[in-house]
N, C-alpha and C positions, 0 to 999 in steps of 0.2 A: 503301255497304257498312257504314257505321255504326261507332261506337266500340265494338269488341268486345274480349273478353278478350285475344285474340291481341295486339292493339296495346297496350291500356291497361295490361295486367299484364306482358306479356312484353317488349316491345321497348324500353321505357324502361329496362330493367334489364340491365346487362351485367357485373356484377361481384360480388365479395366472397365468396360462399359457393358451393362447387361440390358437386354430388351425382352419384352414379353407382350402378348396380346391382352393381358389383363390390365386393369386400371392401376395407376401408381398408388402405392400404399406406403406411408411413413411408419417406421417401426424402430424402436431403440432396444429391443430385446436381443438376446444372444442365445444361440443353441447351447444345450447343456454340454459342459466340458470344454467349450471353446469360448473362453471369456472375452477374447478380443474380437470375435466375429460380430459385427453390427450391421444393420441395414440403415442407410442414411436416408434422409428425406429427399423427395423428388425435386430436382431442379432442372428445368429445361435448358438444354444447351443451344448454342447458336446453330442455325441450320440454313442451307441454301434455299432460296425461294422456289427453285424449280422442282423439288422433290414431291412425289405423290403423297397422299395422306398415309398410306401404309408405310412408306419409307420414313415419313415424318415421325410416326409413332416409334419406329425402331431407332431412328437416329437421334431422338431426343430423350430416350429412356435412360435412366441411370439408377443403379442400386435398387432395383425393384424386388418385391417379393413375387415368387412364383408359387402359387398355391397348389397343393396336391391333395388328393382325396384321402390317402391312407393314413397320414400322420402329420398334422400341421406343425408339430414340434420341430420337424426337420425340413420344412418347406422353404426356408429362406435361401436365396442365392448367397453362398458364402462371400464374405468381404474379408480379404486378407489384410494382415497387419503391415504397417509401415516401419516397424521397429524390430530389430533383429531378434531379441529374446522372445517376443510375442510371435513372430513369424516362425521361429524354431519350434515353439510349442505347438503351433497349428500344424506344421509339417510332420512332426513326430507323431502327434495325435492321429492325423489322417493315415499315415503309413502303418501305424499299429492297428488301427481300426479295420482297414481294408484287408489285413491279413488274419483277422479274427473271425473264424466261422460263425461265432455267435452274433456278429453284426450283420444284419440283413435288411432288406426292404429299403424304405426311404432313408434310414440312417446310413446304410451302406452307400446309397446314391449320393447323399450329402457329403460323406467323407471322401468319396472318389472325386467329386467336384472340387472340394476344398484342396485336395492333393494337387489336382490339375492347376488350380489358380495359384497355389503357393509356389510351384515351380515357375510359373509364368512371371510372378513377382520377382523371383530371384534373377531371371533373365533381364527383366527391365531395370532392376536395381542392383547393379554390381557392387555398390557400396555396402549392401547388406550381406553379400554372398560369403565373404571370408568368415565373418562372425558366426553366421548360421552354420556353415559347413564345418567349422572347427568344433562345434558342439554336437553334431549329429551322432547318435550312438553308433558304435562300430558295426553292429549287425545290420544297420540300415544304410551305412555310408556307401557301399558299393552300388546299391540300387539308386540312391540319390545322385551319385556321380553320373550314372548312365542316363537317368531321367532328365537331369539338367542339360547334359551334353546333347541328348536327342532333341530336346526342345530348342536349343540354340542352333542345331543343324537345320531344323525346319524354319526357324526364323531367317536364316541365311537363304534357304530355299525359296522363300517368298518374302513378303506377299506381293501380289499384283494389286496395286491400289486402284480399285475400280470405284466409280461414282455411285453405283446402284447395288442394292442387295440382290442376291442370286434368285433365279427362277426355280426355287426348290420348294419341296414340302419337307418338314421335319417330323419324323414319326418315331415312335418308341423303338428301341433296339429289340431284336428277338430275345426271348428269354435266355438268361445267361447259361443255363444248363443245355439248352438246345444248341447254342453256339459252340460250346465246348464239345458237344457230341459231334457236330459237323467237322470241327477241326481234327478231332481224333480219328474220325472216319477217313478224312483226307490223308492224314498222316499214315494210317494203316495201308491205304491203297498206293500211295506214291512216295512214301519215305520222307516226306517233308515235315519237320517238326511242327507241331501244332502252334508253338510259340511264334514262329515266323508268320504263319497265316493270321494269327490274332493280331500281330503287330501291323501287318498290312491292312487288315480290316479296320484297325484303330486309326491309322494314318489317313487312309483313303476316305472313309465315311463315318468315323466314330461308331464303329460296330453296326453300320447299316442304318443309322438315323437319317441320313440324307437320301431323299428321293429326288433325283434330277440329274441331268447330264452335266459333265464338265464342259468348259468352253471348247475343248478339243473334241467333244462328243463321246467321252468315256461314260459308261453306264453301269448301274447296279452297285451293290454293296462292296464289291471288290474292284470296281472301276475298270471294266473291259472296253476297249474299242470294239465296235461291231465286227470288224474283220478278224480280230484276234479271237473273239468269241466264236465266230464261225469255225475257226480252226481247232479251238481247244474246249469250247463250252459244250454242254449237253443239257438241254432243258431250258429253263427260264433265266435270263440274265439278271433279273431282279429278285430271284429266289435265293435266300442266303445259303442254303445247302448246295444248290447247283453252282452258285458263284464261288463258294469256297473250294469245292471239289475241282472246278475249272482252274482256279488259281494254283492249286497244288499240281495239277496236271501240267500247266504251263511252266511252273518253276522247275518241275522234274525234267521237262523237255529242254530247258535252258541251263541245266547244270546242277540242280539240287538233287540230293542233299550234299553231294561231294563238294560243291563250290557254291555256297549260298550267296556270297557277295556277287558273283557273276550272275547268278540267276535273278537276284533282286535288281541288279543293274539293268537286266533285260526288261524287268517289270516296269522300271522307270529309270531313264538314262540320266540320273543326276546323283552325284556323289553324296550330297547332303541327305537326300532321300534314303539312299542305301544305308548310310551310316546310322540314321535315325531308326530305321526298321531293325537293323542289326542290334542296336542298343536296347530298344524296347523288348525285342525278343530275348536278349540276354537277361533282362530283369525277370521275365517270366520263366525262363529256364532255371534261373537261380532259386526262384520261389514261385511255384504255380499260383499261389494265392494272390500274387500281385495282379493277376488278370482281373480280379474282383474290383480293384481300384480303377484300372483302365476302363473297365466296363461302364463306370460312372462318369467318364469324361464327356463333356458336352460340346455342342456345336457352336463355335465362335467364328465370326467372319470379319475380315478387315476390309474397310473401304477407305477412301481418301478422307472420310469424316471421322474415322475412329474404328474401334473394335466392338462388335456387338454379339451378344448371346442370342441365338435363334432357338427358342425353346420348343419342345415337342408340341405339335399343333400349329407351328408357325408356317405360313405360306405367303409368298409375295402377293398372290392374287386372292 
């Protein structure tokens, strides 16, 4: 599949600056149960004179609200804490929430996003890490170790610091139950655990949210090069079911399930990529409900100007 822009620029980057196509809105409220989550007022950042208007909107957006139709109570982009005890509270709250079947809809999406950003903050702020991890409850510690290590792997894996935002469209992920059904179908056919397929889907395109090619030409929700798709694909490279089945077929042909590390290395020849996929899969194997949190992780992209959230509906054009 190759080291493409999707992985090298996007998936190592989970925090700091958010962007949206909506107008900036100042807000000092916090979501229920997350006392430390606030949304700061909009302050334009410095920008290069040569960027287009669309890029200017993205590159100068900071701490915005993203409004959703179903429940405005959970519509804010989470803002993570800069202090260890508050960050610990956010991380534990998010980890508990995504594992609770009673948490659904926009609240689940918010909690998954908060989880994503909390781990990104711990990667960026090693001075907070020891204090936070010393107090994580034992039942969550293993997952937290894996999530932090996987994020660090992907940080090392990239990013490619480009000057422009990608030529992508950001769409909603397929329904969570549909994705799980596709993973399970592929597992039944090819013997590849659903957790590895979900981990690859997460790392490559955030569960199919990205529509667009990598700089190397990889396509679709599982990021196949066209020649590889010709050999292992069946159907539409952009269809989530077809792509997930093709990924399982390819992994099986390259050593899975007997040697998953080897198979994933064939999928992408980078040790940090392999390690990250293995760790995210291990989290889901340990607790399948962890998938609910990963499903809420959003598309962030790093440029030379900073890290930016590309929300659903975003398009460079």
